[in-house]
C-alpha positions in Angstrom: 0.0 0.2 0.0 1.2 3.6 -0.7 2.1 5.7 2.1 3.4 9.2 2.4 7.2 9.2 3.1 8.2 10.0 6.5 11.1 10.3 9.0 13.0 7.0 9.6 12.9 5.2 13.0 16.7 5.6 13.2 16.2 9.6 12.8 13.2 9.6 15.3 15.3 7.6 17.6 18.4 10.0 17.3 16.1 13.2 17.7 14.6 11.5 20.7 18.1 10.7 22.2 19.4 14.3 21.7 15.9 16.1 22.9 16.2 13.9 26.3 20.1 15.1 26.7 19.2 18.3 25.9 16.2 18.8 28.2 18.5 17.0 31.0 21.2 19.6 30.3 18.8 22.3 30.7 17.3 21.2 33.8 20.6 20.5 35.1 21.8 24.4 34.2 18.9 26.0 35.5 19.4 23.9 38.8 22.9 25.0 39.0 22.2 28.6 38.3 19.3 29.0 40.8 21.3 27.2 43.9 24.3 29.4 43.1 22.5 32.6 43.3 20.6 31.5 46.3 23.8 30.5 48.1 25.5 33.8 47.2 22.7 35.7 49.0 23.6 38.6 46.9 21.1 41.5 46.7 21.5 44.3 44.0 20.9 48.0 45.1 18.3 48.5 42.9 15.9 46.4 40.9 17.4 45.2 37.5 21.0 46.2 38.3 23.6 43.5 38.8 26.1 43.6 41.4 29.6 42.9 40.6 29.4 39.4 41.7 26.6 38.9 39.6 28.1 40.3 36.6 31.0 38.3 37.1 28.9 35.2 37.2 27.1 35.9 34.2 30.1 36.8 32.1 31.8 33.6 33.0 28.6 31.1 33.7 26.6 31.9 30.2 29.2 31.3 27.7 30.3 28.1 29.5 26.7 27.0 29.7 26.2 27.7 25.9 29.4 25.9 25.1 28.3 22.8 27.2 24.6 22.9 25.7 26.2 22.8 22.2 28.6 20.1 23.0 25.6 18.1 24.2 23.5 18.9 21.2 26.5 17.6 19.0 27.1 14.5 21.2 23.5 13.7 21.4 22.8 13.6 17.8 26.1 11.9 16.9 25.7 9.2 19.7 21.9 9.0 19.4 22.4 8.0 15.6 25.2 5.5 16.2 23.3 3.9 19.1 20.1 3.9 17.3 21.9 2.2 14.2 23.3 -0.4 16.6 19.8 -1.0 18.0 17.9 -1.3 14.6 20.8 -3.7 12.9 18.6 -6.7 14.1 15.2 -5.2 12.3 17.0 -4.7 9.4 18.1 -8.1 9.0 14.1 -9.1 10.0 12.8 -6.7 7.1 15.3 -8.2 4.8 14.2 -11.6 5.3 10.4 -10.6 5.2 11.1 -8.9 1.7 12.8 -12.2 0.4 9.5 -14.2 1.8 7.0 -11.6 0.0 9.0 -12.3 -3.1 8.7 -16.1 -2.9 11.9 -17.2 -1.3 10.7 -19.1 1.6 14.2 -20.9 2.5 15.7 -18.0 3.7 16.3 -17.8 7.7 17.5 -14.7 9.9 19.4 -17.1 12.3 20.3 -14.1 14.6 23.1 -14.8 17.0 23.6 -13.6 20.4 21.8 -13.9 23.8 17.8 -13.5 23.9 16.1 -10.0 23.8 12.8 -9.0 21.8 14.6 -8.5 18.5 16.1 -12.2 18.8 12.6 -13.3 19.7 11.0 -11.9 16.9 13.7 -13.1 14.4 13.5 -16.7 16.0 9.5 -16.6 15.7 9.8 -15.3 12.4 12.1 -18.3 11.3 9.7 -20.7 12.9 6.7 -19.2 10.9 9.0 -19.4 7.7 9.5 -23.1 8.6 5.8 -23.8 8.9 4.8 -22.0 5.9 7.5 -23.6 3.5 6.5 -26.9 4.7 2.7 -26.3 4.1 3.3 -24.7 0.7 5.2 -27.7 -0.2 2.5 -29.9 1.1 0.1 -28.2 -0.8 2.1 -28.5 -3.9 2.4 -32.2 -3.5 -1.3 -32.7 -2.8 -2.0 -30.3 -6.0 0.1 -32.5 -8.1 -1.1 -35.6 -6.5 -4.9 -34.8 -6.9 -4.2 -33.7 -10.6 -2.8 -36.9 -11.4 -5.4 -39.1 -9.2 -8.3 -37.1 -11.2 -6.8 -37.5 -14.5 -6.2 -41.0 -14.1 -9.7 -42.3 -14.4 -10.7 -39.8 -16.9 -7.8 -41.2 -19.0 -9.2 -44.8 -18.3 -12.6 -43.7 -19.4 -11.4 -42.2 -22.5 -9.2 -45.4 -23.4 -12.0 -47.6 -22.6 -14.4 -45.4 -25.0 -11.8 -45.4 -27.8 -11.5 -49.2 -27.8 -15.1 -49.7 -27.9 -15.5 -47.0 -31.0 -12.8 -48.9 -32.7 -13.9 -52.6 -32.1 -17.6 -52.9 -32.8 -17.5 -56.6 -31.8 -16.6 -55.2 -28.0 -19.0 -56.4 -25.4 -21.0 -53.5 -24.2 -21.9 -55.1 -20.8 -18.2 -55.4 -20.1 -17.5 -51.6 -21.1 -20.5 -50.3 -18.9 -19.3 -52.8 -15.7 -15.6 -51.3 -16.4 -16.7 -47.4 -16.9 -19.2 -47.9 -13.8 -16.0 -49.1 -11.9 -13.6 -46.4 -13.0 -16.7 -43.6 -12.4 -17.0 -45.0 -8.7 -13.5 -44.5 -8.0 -13.5 -40.7 -9.5 -16.5 -40.0 -7.4 -14.8 -41.5 -4.2 -12.0 -39.6 -4.8 -13.9 -36.5 -5.1 -15.9 -36.8 -2.2 -12.9 -37.5 -0.4 -11.6 -34.2 -1.5 -14.2 -32.5 -0.4 -14.4 -34.2 3.0 -10.7 -33.0 3.1 -11.6 -29.5 2.5 -14.5 -29.3 4.6 -12.6 -30.5 7.8 -9.8 -27.9 6.9 -12.1 -25.0 7.1 -14.0 -26.3 10.0 -17.2 -25.5 8.4 -19.4 -28.3 10.7 -21.8 -28.0 13.5 -20.7 -29.3 16.9 -22.7 -31.5 19.2 -22.1 -33.6 22.2 -20.8 -37.2 21.1 -20.0 -40.4 22.8 -16.7 -41.4 20.9 -17.4 -44.8 21.7 -20.6 -45.1 20.1 -19.1 -44.0 16.9 -16.4 -46.2 17.0 -18.9 -49.1 17.9 -20.9 -48.1 14.4 -17.7 -48.2 12.4 -16.8 -51.6 13.6 -20.5 -52.9 12.8 -20.3 -51.3 9.7 -16.9 -52.9 8.5 -17.7 -56.3 10.4 -18.4 -58.3 6.9 -15.2 -56.9 5.4 -13.0 -58.2 8.3 -15.0 -61.7 7.9 -14.3 -61.7 4.1 -10.7 -60.8 4.7 -10.3 -63.3 7.2 -9.5 -60.4 10.0 -10.4 -60.8 13.7 -12.3 -57.4 14.7 -12.4 -56.7 18.5 -13.8 -53.7 19.9 -14.3 -52.4 23.5 -14.1 -49.4 25.7 -15.3 -47.0 28.1 -17.6 -43.9 27.4 -15.7 -41.1 25.9 -17.6 -37.9 25.6 -16.5 -35.5 22.7 -17.7 -32.4 21.2 -17.6 -32.3 17.6 -19.2 -33.4 14.3 -20.9 -36.8 14.4 -20.6 -37.1 10.5 -16.7 -36.4 10.5 -16.0 -38.4 13.7 -18.0 -41.6 12.4 -15.6 -40.9 9.1 -12.6 -40.5 11.1 -13.4 -44.0 12.9 -14.4 -45.8 9.8 -11.3 -44.7 8.1 -9.1 -46.0 10.8 -10.9 -49.3 11.2 -11.1 -49.8 7.3 -7.2 -48.9 7.1 -6.5 -51.4 9.8 -8.6 -54.4 8.3 -6.9 -53.7 4.6 -3.5 -53.2 5.7 -3.2 -56.5 7.7 -1.9 -60.0 7.2 -3.0 -62.3 4.6 -4.2 -64.8 7.3 -5.0 -64.4 10.9 -4.8 -60.8 11.0 -6.2 -59.0 14.1 -7.9 -55.3 14.6 -8.0 -54.0 18.0 -10.5 -50.9 18.7 -10.2 -49.4 22.0 -11.9 -45.9 23.7 -11.0 -44.3 26.7 -11.2 -40.9 28.8 -8.5 -39.2 30.2 -7.9 -35.9 32.3 -9.7 -33.4 29.9 -9.3 -36.0 26.9 -10.7 -38.7 25.1 -8.7 -41.2 23.2 -9.5 -43.8 20.2 -7.1 -46.2 19.7 -7.3 -48.7 16.4 -4.6 -51.2 16.4 -3.8 -54.0 14.2 -1.6 -56.6 12.9 0.7 -56.7 9.6 4.2 -56.3 8.3 7.0 -54.5 10.1 6.8 -50.7 9.5 10.0 -48.5 9.9 9.1 -45.1 11.5 10.5 -43.3 8.4 7.2 -44.9 6.6 4.9 -44.4 9.2 6.0 -40.7 9.4 4.6 -40.1 5.7 1.2 -42.2 6.0 -0.7 -39.0 6.8 0.1 -37.3 3.8 -2.5 -37.3 1.0 -2.2 -40.2 -1.6 0.6 -41.9 0.5 -0.9 -45.3 0.1 2.3 -47.5 1.0 2.2 -49.5 -2.0 3.7 -52.4 -0.4 1.0 -52.5 2.1 -1.9 -52.5 -0.2 -2.9 -55.7 -1.6 -6.0 -56.1 -4.1 -9.0 -54.6 -3.5 -10.0 -52.0 -1.2 -6.6 -50.1 -1.8 -8.6 -46.8 -1.0 -7.8 -43.5 -2.8 -4.8 -42.7 -0.4 -6.6 -40.1 1.6 -7.8 -42.3 4.7 -5.1 -41.1 7.0 -4.8 -37.7 5.8 -8.8 -37.2 6.2 -8.2 -38.9 9.8 -5.5 -36.4 10.5 -7.5 -33.4 9.2 -10.7 -34.3 11.1 -8.8 -34.5 14.3 -6.9 -31.3 14.0 -10.5 -29.5 13.0 -11.7 -30.9 16.4 -8.5 -29.5 17.9 -7.3 -33.0 18.5 -4.1 -35.1 17.4 -3.3 -38.4 15.5 -0.5 -40.5 16.6 0.8 -43.3 14.5 3.4 -45.5 15.9 4.5 -48.9 14.4 4.1 -51.9 16.6 7.1 -53.8 17.4 5.5 -57.2 16.3 4.3 -55.7 12.9 1.5 -53.5 11.9 0.4 -50.1 13.1 -1.1 -48.4 16.3 -3.1 -45.1 15.6 -4.2 -43.1 18.3 -6.7 -40.2 18.3 -6.9 -37.8 21.3 -9.7 -35.2 21.4 -10.9 -32.7 24.0 -13.3 -34.2 26.1 -16.8 -32.6 26.0 
């Protein structure tokens, strides 16, 4: 925004230093003059006349006072300019970093040395803000690139199927319809997942009192047929866990966690354990499953959008790669956290902590 030119902060501080020094000098001179006259206790013979002693004092004191005040003015201006420059030097570095950030350079950091003070605290806060913004921008770029790829894939498959059907008159139309239906269903699921993710990030939902244990129980009952079909034992238990939030989003959170635990499990003899509980000021939902061993590096990327962990996906129900990303987004939208920890014996433990109602 355009602003009219004004005095710099350094010049303002310099004038303030010099003005304060001159004011203090004038007060000191006035005090000395008053006390000198009082202590001498001289009285002129006529009002307005000066005694010889007074005349001597005036001739010697006033020029010296003027010289001292002139020196104080010059000293205050020069010293104030130097001191203001030294004091504002950290602010110049912060301003330079802000200009670089406004031009798109988010990798620059101030890294101001020295002991802690207000300027260095501001610089450290600015560095942390730049780091978070840089990570967020990088995540959004990856998300946009992956979303574009994921949305383009079903469209490209549909186009290829239609091209084949158009060039091959003997192609079975029922098979074409079935394959197009499958591709279209996946595209709809991906689009709905993206909408849910955006809705959770904006926190545009109505909050109400919810028992998280009942939400987890409903998710388990819904996915029980899937667990039986894949030979996975599903065990649910827990205490009452009163929370405050969106029933739809929290049900989606629990469903995604349980479905992720069922799908990414052992080929045979797998198990999933769903537990809820209440702690001091928080409610907890824990979903634990067997599976292959995971490294902390792999687990740390599972909440990123479209990070499926292809080695853990087998066959159907591979999802669109947004399950845990949605869980993490819904948890943060409810002022909670999602913690993923690899189990020593293999598999994953997902823990969601939300504020208690």
